[in-house]
C-alpha positions in Angstrom: -0.2 -0.3 0.3 1.3 3.8 -0.9 0.4 6.5 0.5 0.4 9.7 -1.0 1.7 12.5 1.0 0.2 16.2 0.1 2.1 19.2 1.2 0.1 22.1 1.6 1.9 25.5 1.0 0.8 28.2 3.5 1.5 31.7 2.1 2.6 34.1 -1.1 4.2 34.0 -3.9 7.3 36.0 -5.3 4.4 37.5 -7.9 2.3 38.0 -5.0 4.3 39.9 -2.9 5.9 42.1 -5.9 2.6 43.0 -7.1 1.6 44.2 -3.4 4.7 45.8 -2.4 4.3 48.2 -6.3 1.1 49.2 -5.3 1.9 50.0 -2.0 5.1 52.3 -3.5 1.9 53.6 -6.2 0.1 55.0 -3.5 2.6 56.5 -1.3 4.1 58.1 -4.4 0.7 60.3 -4.7 0.5 60.5 -1.0 3.9 62.6 -1.1 3.1 64.6 -4.2 -0.2 65.6 -2.3 0.9 66.9 0.3 3.8 69.0 -1.4 0.8 70.7 -2.6 -1.2 71.5 0.0 2.1 72.3 1.4 3.1 74.9 -1.3 -0.7 75.9 -1.3 -0.9 77.1 2.6 3.2 78.9 2.4 1.0 80.5 -0.9 -1.8 81.2 1.1 -0.2 82.5 4.3 1.8 85.1 1.4 -1.2 86.5 0.4 -2.9 86.9 4.7 0.8 89.1 5.3 -0.8 91.3 1.6 -3.9 91.8 2.6 -2.5 92.5 6.6 -0.5 95.5 5.0 -4.0 96.8 3.5 -5.8 97.0 6.8 -2.5 98.3 7.7 -3.0 101.3 6.1 -7.1 101.3 6.3 -6.0 101.5 10.0 -3.7 103.7 10.6 -5.4 106.2 8.2 -8.5 105.2 10.5 -6.9 106.5 14.0 -4.4 109.7 12.3 -1.0 107.8 13.1 1.4 110.4 13.6 4.2 109.8 10.9 7.0 111.8 11.4 5.1 114.0 14.0 2.4 115.0 11.6 -1.0 113.5 10.7 -0.3 112.7 6.9 -2.7 113.4 3.4 -2.9 109.8 2.6 -1.5 106.4 3.4 -0.4 104.1 0.8 0.1 100.3 0.4 1.8 99.9 -2.8 2.7 96.4 -4.2 6.1 96.8 -5.1 8.0 95.7 -8.5 9.0 92.1 -9.0 10.0 89.3 -11.7 7.9 86.3 -12.3 9.5 84.0 -10.2 12.3 85.6 -8.6 10.3 85.7 -5.2 11.3 88.8 -4.2 7.8 90.8 -4.4 5.7 92.3 -1.6 4.6 95.4 -0.4 5.7 99.1 1.3 3.4 101.1 3.5 4.0 104.7 3.3 2.6 108.3 4.1 2.5 111.2 2.4 1.9 114.8 2.6 2.1 117.4 -0.2 5.9 118.1 0.7 7.2 114.5 0.9 6.5 110.6 1.0 7.9 108.7 4.3 8.2 105.0 4.0 6.6 102.9 7.2 7.4 100.1 6.5 8.1 97.5 3.4 7.5 93.8 3.9 8.9 90.9 0.9 7.0 87.5 0.5 9.2 84.6 0.5 6.9 81.7 -1.4 4.8 84.4 -4.1 5.3 86.5 -7.0 2.5 89.0 -7.5 1.0 89.8 -11.2 -0.5 92.9 -10.4 2.6 95.2 -9.6 2.3 98.8 -9.8 -0.8 98.5 -8.0 -1.3 102.0 -4.8 -4.2 101.8 -3.0 -4.1 104.8 -0.8 -5.9 106.0 2.4 -7.6 109.0 3.8 -7.9 110.4 7.3 -9.5 110.6 9.2 -12.6 108.0 7.4 -10.0 105.9 5.8 -11.3 106.7 2.1 -9.6 104.6 -0.3 -8.4 105.1 -3.3 -6.9 103.1 -6.1 -3.8 103.9 -8.7 -6.4 104.6 -12.1 -9.3 105.7 -10.1 -10.5 102.2 -10.4 -13.3 101.2 -7.6 -11.9 97.6 -7.1 -9.0 95.5 -7.7 -7.9 92.2 -7.7 -4.4 91.7 -7.0 -3.1 87.8 -7.6 0.0 86.2 -6.5 1.7 82.8 -7.9 3.6 80.5 -6.0 7.0 80.9 -6.9 7.6 77.0 -7.6 4.1 76.6 -9.1 2.6 79.0 -10.6 -0.9 76.9 -11.0 -1.8 77.6 -6.9 -2.8 81.2 -6.9 -4.3 83.1 -4.2 -6.8 86.4 -5.1 -6.9 89.5 -2.9 -9.8 91.4 -3.5 -10.4 95.4 -2.2 -13.3 97.6 -3.1 -12.8 101.2 -2.8 -16.2 101.6 -2.7 -17.0 99.2 1.2 -13.5 99.4 2.4 -13.5 95.5 2.1 -10.4 94.0 1.0 -10.5 89.7 1.9 -8.6 86.6 0.5 -10.0 84.0 -2.2 -8.8 81.2 -4.1 -11.9 81.6 -6.6 -11.1 85.1 -8.6 -14.9 85.2 -9.2 -15.6 85.6 -5.4 -14.2 89.3 -6.2 -17.1 90.4 -8.3 
């Protein structure tokens, strides 16, 4: 009498393990890429809020009638710095203007953004902080692009009629 012995092998083959590892690597790489994009978006949003803070500071200075050089200026100005595309050396100036001179109050640079709307000046006249935009426009949109990924962008919307400024990632919100 002969007995047949069956050997049961439990486990995975080499091919099955390689397929599982390949799927894991693909999912991991997608997660890392998504994290990097999210990180860039947060950096740019932070820079947009920095620019918004400059507009709000100029407006607040005009409302309070803050003294600059011992006098209340005729206007407090928010000016976007000229910058080169992709240079990342953008930002804004806050100045106080009188009939005789213009005094630099503050200069701020953005680190992760370049600004498409260079040369925009928003002025606030004390005591009511009545706003004017260079060129006589009633509203303006300042667009910030990420230095290393121009597809990521945020907008700063400002209306001289209402004096309202806000940050959004949807340009349609500025209408």
